[in-house]
Backbone as CSV, one residue per row, in Angstrom:
resi,resn,N_x,N_y,N_z,CA_x,CA_y,CA_z,C_x,C_y,C_z
1,MET,-29.700,-22.785,20.292,-28.487,-23.376,20.581,-27.291,-22.780,19.381
2,ALA,-27.812,-22.619,18.402,-26.804,-22.046,17.247,-26.350,-20.639,17.669
3,ASN,-27.085,-19.761,17.963,-26.703,-18.575,18.704,-25.585,-18.755,19.930
4,ASP,-25.703,-19.427,20.623,-24.594,-19.838,21.729,-23.244,-20.263,21.039
5,LEU,-23.453,-21.027,20.080,-22.317,-21.382,19.337,-21.459,-20.414,18.433
6,GLN,-22.815,-19.657,17.914,-22.051,-18.411,17.103,-21.496,-17.436,17.980
7,ARG,-22.143,-17.233,19.210,-21.484,-16.361,20.051,-19.976,-16.963,20.588
8,ARG,-19.854,-18.193,20.694,-18.626,-18.753,21.145,-17.466,-18.408,19.942
9,ASP,-18.060,-18.809,18.753,-17.075,-18.473,17.667,-16.625,-17.007,17.625
10,ASN,-17.590,-16.169,17.684,-17.111,-14.631,17.798,-16.197,-14.472,18.870
11,PHE,-16.524,-15.032,19.888,-15.416,-14.794,21.228,-13.955,-15.228,20.523
12,PHE,-13.728,-16.360,20.171,-12.442,-16.773,19.580,-12.010,-15.728,18.421
13,ASP,-12.930,-15.364,17.560,-12.665,-14.579,16.385,-11.957,-13.210,17.069
14,ASP,-12.854,-12.753,18.280,-12.236,-11.438,18.693,-11.023,-11.701,19.095
15,MET,-10.722,-12.824,20.062,-9.159,-12.982,20.579,-8.412,-13.096,19.692
16,MET,-8.388,-13.531,18.363,-7.710,-13.582,17.316,-7.380,-12.181,16.672
17,THR,-8.369,-11.540,16.814,-8.154,-9.915,16.200,-7.468,-9.451,17.165
18,MET,-7.552,-9.580,18.455,-6.769,-8.905,19.479,-5.284,-9.323,19.296
19,ARG,-5.139,-10.618,19.062,-3.674,-11.105,18.886,-2.957,-10.373,17.722
20,ASP,-3.968,-10.229,16.737,-3.198,-9.667,15.367,-2.979,-8.247,15.382
21,LEU,-3.810,-7.481,16.439,-3.460,-6.128,16.618,-2.060,-5.803,17.354
22,PHE,-2.050,-6.919,18.450,-0.857,-6.596,19.121,0.677,-7.093,18.249
23,ASN,0.450,-8.158,17.313,1.437,-8.610,16.639,1.900,-7.945,15.496
24,ASN,0.742,-7.180,14.734,1.131,-6.562,13.588,0.654,-4.953,13.594
25,ASN,-0.442,-4.772,13.752,-0.902,-3.423,13.720,-0.711,-2.294,14.795
26,PHE,-0.942,-2.739,16.021,-0.949,-1.923,17.120,0.403,-1.406,17.541
27,PHE,1.368,-2.151,17.354,2.595,-1.839,17.650,3.572,-1.762,16.396
28,PRO,3.621,-0.821,15.470,4.060,-1.003,14.164,5.400,-0.952,14.422
29,ALA,6.067,0.016,15.434,7.452,-0.089,15.434,8.184,-1.482,15.929
30,MET,7.351,-2.329,16.436,7.957,-3.626,16.859,7.862,-4.751,15.599
31,LYS,7.083,-4.258,14.746,7.353,-5.114,13.281,8.040,-4.244,12.274
32,SER,9.507,-4.442,12.534,10.330,-3.528,12.029,11.041,-4.130,10.919
33,ASN,11.944,-3.382,10.121,12.669,-3.735,8.876,14.024,-3.918,9.234
34,TYR,14.533,-3.577,10.411,15.856,-3.675,10.527,16.531,-4.876,10.931
35,MET,17.676,-5.252,10.570,18.394,-6.544,10.917,17.774,-7.794,10.474
36,LYS,17.335,-7.727,9.113,16.563,-8.775,8.492,17.719,-9.825,8.430
37,SER,17.625,-10.956,8.362,18.633,-12.170,8.256,18.227,-13.279,7.504
38,ASP,19.221,-13.929,6.964,19.184,-15.153,6.569,20.321,-15.993,7.129
39,VAL,19.951,-17.150,7.765,20.722,-18.025,8.277,20.468,-19.390,7.560
40,THR,21.640,-20.063,7.157,21.702,-21.250,6.590,22.644,-22.249,7.375
41,GLU,22.281,-23.465,7.210,23.201,-24.623,7.904,23.669,-25.671,6.912
42,THR,24.897,-26.000,7.072,25.490,-27.122,6.351,25.997,-28.056,7.364
43,ASP,26.476,-29.200,6.915,27.230,-30.124,7.998,28.490,-29.320,8.422
44,LYS,28.990,-28.560,7.865,30.314,-28.103,8.175,30.218,-26.513,8.821
45,GLY,28.950,-25.836,8.859,28.870,-24.736,9.457,27.557,-24.023,9.407
46,TYR,27.622,-22.741,9.530,26.466,-21.884,9.485,26.872,-20.679,8.730
47,GLN,25.918,-20.094,7.948,26.304,-18.973,7.303,25.193,-17.909,7.692
48,VAL,25.471,-16.760,8.039,24.479,-15.807,8.582,24.727,-14.547,7.705
49,LYS,23.549,-13.834,7.038,23.670,-12.561,6.317,22.803,-11.741,7.066
50,ILE,22.990,-10.534,7.577,22.102,-9.658,8.224,22.270,-8.341,7.634
51,ASP,20.953,-7.763,7.326,21.050,-6.453,6.689,21.266,-5.506,7.794
52,MET,22.063,-4.640,7.670,22.521,-3.407,8.683,22.949,-2.301,7.860
53,PRO,22.011,-1.788,7.120,22.370,-0.605,6.347,22.518,0.669,7.110
54,GLY,23.424,1.245,6.869,23.682,2.888,7.635,24.595,2.615,8.864
55,PHE,25.122,1.540,9.073,26.148,1.201,10.309,27.393,1.336,9.846
56,ASP,28.136,1.889,10.816,29.760,1.991,10.671,30.101,0.708,11.198
57,LYS,31.034,0.102,10.366,31.565,-1.140,10.823,32.090,-0.927,12.381
58,LYS,32.470,-0.083,12.732,32.904,0.161,14.209,31.893,0.195,15.184
59,ASP,30.661,0.249,14.702,29.617,0.233,15.580,28.836,-1.152,15.599
60,ILE,29.397,-2.062,14.927,28.655,-3.207,15.019,29.552,-4.186,15.825
61,HIS,28.915,-5.092,16.645,29.427,-6.146,17.781,28.842,-7.216,17.578
62,VAL,29.747,-8.177,17.256,29.093,-9.728,17.315,30.053,-10.411,18.250
63,ASN,28.982,-11.181,19.131,29.666,-11.983,20.215,28.971,-13.352,19.976
64,TYR,29.899,-14.232,20.331,29.403,-15.905,20.579,29.643,-16.513,21.789
65,ASP,28.655,-16.855,22.761,28.960,-17.228,23.809,27.656,-18.630,24.376
66,ASN,28.465,-19.687,24.605,27.357,-20.816,24.907,26.488,-21.068,23.881
67,GLY,27.004,-21.146,22.726,25.810,-21.386,21.763,25.084,-20.347,21.073
68,LEU,25.357,-19.221,21.620,24.425,-17.976,21.182,25.305,-17.121,20.686
69,LEU,24.779,-16.769,19.433,25.499,-15.550,18.706,24.475,-14.358,18.597
70,THR,25.270,-13.376,19.009,24.495,-11.964,19.177,25.167,-11.138,18.601
71,VAL,24.428,-10.396,17.611,24.886,-9.321,16.935,24.151,-7.933,17.380
72,SER,24.905,-7.017,17.469,24.208,-5.636,17.931,25.060,-4.536,17.197
73,GLY,24.161,-3.520,17.049,24.878,-2.395,16.479,24.219,-1.020,17.010
74,HIS,24.910,0.065,16.967,24.624,1.342,17.594,24.749,2.261,16.449
75,ARG,23.570,3.148,16.208,23.629,3.921,15.220,23.236,5.346,15.882
76,GLU,24.030,6.379,15.837,23.699,7.738,16.278,22.462,8.317,15.729
77,THR,21.840,9.280,16.301,20.721,9.985,15.746,20.950,10.652,14.346
78,PHE,20.149,10.899,13.548,20.310,11.507,12.198,20.242,12.943,12.473
79,ASP,21.037,13.778,11.752,21.205,15.165,11.907,21.047,15.661,10.481
80,ASP,19.904,15.685,10.035,19.307,16.057,8.803,19.392,17.901,8.536
81,ALA,20.023,18.329,7.853,19.832,19.676,7.774,18.786,20.185,6.741
82,ALA,18.070,19.151,6.139,17.156,19.402,4.874,15.974,20.084,5.461
83,ASP,15.671,20.060,6.789,14.624,20.613,7.246,14.890,21.046,8.667
84,LYS,15.146,22.386,8.640,15.502,23.229,9.920,14.474,23.735,10.851
85,ASP,13.316,23.577,10.200,12.262,24.050,10.914,11.512,22.951,11.515
86,GLY,11.869,21.920,11.533,11.224,20.236,12.148,9.952,20.157,11.543
87,GLN,9.716,20.479,10.405,8.418,20.292,9.491,8.455,18.663,9.058
88,VAL,8.960,17.638,9.805,9.168,16.219,9.139,7.871,15.783,9.006
89,ILE,7.418,15.273,7.799,6.469,14.663,7.662,6.110,13.413,7.877
90,GLN,7.479,12.574,7.686,7.407,11.425,7.889,9.026,10.886,8.189
91,SER,9.128,10.101,9.197,10.473,9.317,9.474,10.500,8.114,9.799
92,GLU,11.148,7.084,8.999,11.282,5.794,9.348,12.522,5.323,9.707
93,ARG,13.714,6.186,9.480,14.911,5.654,10.051,15.170,5.642,11.058
94,ARG,15.615,4.459,11.507,15.923,4.165,13.032,17.249,4.543,13.389
95,TYR,17.282,4.603,14.816,18.681,5.025,15.343,18.654,4.460,16.860
96,GLY,19.915,4.332,17.509,19.897,3.827,18.774,20.456,2.274,18.666
97,GLN,20.327,1.676,19.756,21.051,0.283,19.874,20.047,-0.591,19.340
98,MET,20.263,-1.671,18.502,19.599,-2.950,17.850,20.375,-4.215,18.118
99,SER,19.621,-5.222,18.326,20.398,-6.470,18.420,19.462,-7.755,17.892
100,ARG,20.066,-8.636,17.622,19.417,-9.951,17.300,20.388,-11.145,17.813
101,SER,19.740,-12.092,18.045,20.334,-13.311,18.771,19.904,-14.623,18.060
102,TYR,20.776,-15.399,17.803,20.568,-16.624,17.166,21.308,-18.086,17.790
103,ARG,20.590,-18.966,18.245,20.880,-20.164,18.764,21.677,-21.067,17.618
104,LEU,22.971,-21.124,17.769,23.770,-21.894,16.694,24.820,-22.787,17.531
105,PRO,24.505,-23.863,17.952,25.477,-24.749,18.781,26.706,-25.094,17.750
106,ASN,27.829,-25.479,18.828,28.970,-25.981,18.163,29.891,-25.268,17.148
107,VAL,30.055,-23.949,17.328,30.680,-23.093,16.459,32.086,-23.079,17.025
108,ASP,33.032,-23.167,16.048,34.471,-23.129,16.085,34.927,-21.586,16.160
109,LEU,35.050,-21.087,17.423,35.317,-19.617,17.355,36.807,-19.254,16.763
110,LYS,37.540,-20.317,16.708,39.079,-20.035,15.939,39.057,-19.798,14.375
111,LYS,37.720,-20.113,13.828,37.504,-20.241,12.431,36.666,-19.182,11.838
112,VAL,35.982,-18.484,12.715,34.721,-17.666,12.177,35.181,-16.443,11.571
113,ASN,34.743,-16.393,10.400,34.889,-14.999,9.436,33.755,-14.151,9.391
114,ALA,34.006,-12.925,9.485,33.000,-11.870,9.600,33.309,-10.747,8.460
115,LYS,32.482,-10.205,7.651,32.594,-9.317,6.458,31.324,-8.399,6.716
116,TYR,31.687,-6.960,6.526,30.828,-6.103,6.513,30.947,-5.216,5.283
117,ASN,30.020,-5.324,4.072,29.974,-4.832,2.905,28.690,-4.386,2.297
118,GLU,28.820,-3.232,2.229,27.302,-2.450,1.507,26.130,-2.577,2.456
119,GLY,26.428,-2.351,3.582,25.289,-2.624,4.559,24.871,-4.084,4.797
120,VAL,25.635,-4.978,4.504,25.303,-6.366,4.917,26.442,-7.061,5.660
121,LEU,26.085,-7.397,6.927,27.052,-8.180,7.448,26.983,-9.638,7.323
122,GLU,28.077,-10.212,6.736,28.195,-11.820,6.303,28.820,-12.556,7.565
123,LEU,28.451,-13.509,8.023,29.336,-14.335,9.060,29.310,-15.701,8.604
124,ASP,30.467,-16.387,8.448,30.981,-17.724,8.114,31.248,-18.195,9.445
125,LEU,30.388,-19.300,10.224,30.907,-19.857,11.467,30.887,-21.163,11.266
126,PRO,31.959,-21.900,10.912,32.353,-23.186,10.959,31.842,-24.091,12.442
127,LYS,31.550,-25.132,12.008,31.254,-26.110,13.294,32.610,-26.793,13.765
128,ILE,32.425,-27.069,15.085,33.529,-27.741,15.592,33.530,-29.162,15.033
129,SER,34.720,-29.680,14.517,34.581,-31.127,14.108,34.665,-31.949,14.933
130,GLU,34.175,-33.236,14.754,34.054,-34.377,15.802,35.297,-34.810,16.588
131,GLU,36.520,-34.456,15.974,37.699,-34.717,16.457,37.982,-33.621,17.544
132,ASP,37.703,-32.362,17.283,37.795,-31.386,18.294,36.829,-30.982,19.294
133,ARG,35.674,-31.838,19.247,34.768,-31.940,20.240,35.003,-32.500,21.629
134,GLY,35.931,-33.535,21.439,36.341,-34.186,22.802,35.367,-34.927,23.400
135,SER,34.391,-35.354,22.630,33.436,-36.092,23.320,33.733,-37.720,23.938
136,HIS,34.935,-38.041,23.247,35.212,-39.425,23.553,36.389,-39.325,24.445
137,ILE,36.488,-40.272,25.597,37.780,-40.152,26.489,38.130,-41.563,26.368
138,GLU,39.277,-41.820,26.058,39.930,-43.145,26.103,40.250,-43.475,27.757
139,ILE,39.631,-44.847,27.759,40.077,-45.444,29.236,41.317,-46.217,29.149
140,GLN,42.232,-46.222,30.066,43.357,-46.726,30.236,43.498,-48.088,31.162
């Protein structure tokens, strides 16, 4: 009986190992270091900081619709003249389209502030005040 339980434990261990492979090791490109972010919330709003080094401000797009903040950026391919023969040993810099989305309800779009400085996108997203929500309708 102990062998049966031991085999059953190994089965679950194997399943966990497979999960770890898919989450961490098997697809290293999916475990990326791009667009890392910090999101904080207060009673008055949200503050979002996103690392986007190497992007031009004109290639960053911020959209807010139906409670969802989406930040995307596009970076062209790198044209390094350092190695004209194609003898690249390691290449980790990313290019192409990248995006992240954040569920942040009740943002007052008229008061949003966005800055991009030294590779960090900073967003200040004030919440709609109780008066502006229009949740109460007076009956006459």
